[in-house]
N, C-alpha and C positions, 0 to 999 in steps of 0.2 A: 266487114271482114267478123268473123266467128274467134272467140279466144278459146272452143272450145270443139272438140270434134265429135262430131256424133257418128256414132255407128249401129243404128236401127233407124228404121223409118217412124216417123211421129205421125199421126193421124192430125189430119187438116183440121180438123176441130180445133185441138192443142194449140196448133201451130197459128190459126185465126186468134186465139184469145192472149197466146204468150209474145209473139213476135213484136217486137218494141220496144215491150214493157219491163226485158230484163237487167236495161239501163237503168231505168227509174227506181226499179225494184232495190239494184247492188247499189246506189250511192243513197238509200234509206236504210240500208243493211251496213253500210262501210266500214262505221265505228265497232259495230258489232263483230264485225269481221274480222277486224284487227283483232282485238281484243282476243277472241277465240285462239287465231294463231299465236299471238302470245301466252296465251294458256298452253298450249299444244308443242311448241318448243321448248317451254320450262320441264314439260313431263319428258320432250325425247332427250333432253342435258339430263336430267335427273334420273333415268333409266340407263343413261349411257349411250345412247345409239346415236347420239353426237356429242362431241367434246362440248366441256366447260365454256371455252371459251367463244366455240362455235353458237352455240345456246346465246352467249353475251352480244358477240354479233348483232347474231337474227337480230334480237330483242332490242336492241339498240335502231336497227333501220326499223323494226315495223314502230317501235316510238316515235321517230321521226314523222312518219307514215300518219299514227296519231294526230301528230301536232301537226300537221296539215289541213286533215278533216277537222278537227277541233275550231280550227281559225279560219275554215271555210276556203283553203287554196288548193284543196287537194279535188279532183274532178278526173271522168271516166271518161274519153274519147267517144263522140257521137256513133264514130265510127265503128267500135268495138258492140257487139250485141250481147 
């Protein structure tokens, strides 16, 4: 199952190089992705794109994910590419 929709064709050499490696790469980058998302949510709250309460709720949930990552409990299903 793809968690994203491809809208253009991809060169077969690129597919051969990348297929099956996204999950592996995501597992190495997950902590940085969450930290980046926390920063993004903070910015959205500061410029009033989302409310302060929404920003707090999102950051609380992202921190829960971060705790799972740091404790080794977070995983990405093998069915996700």
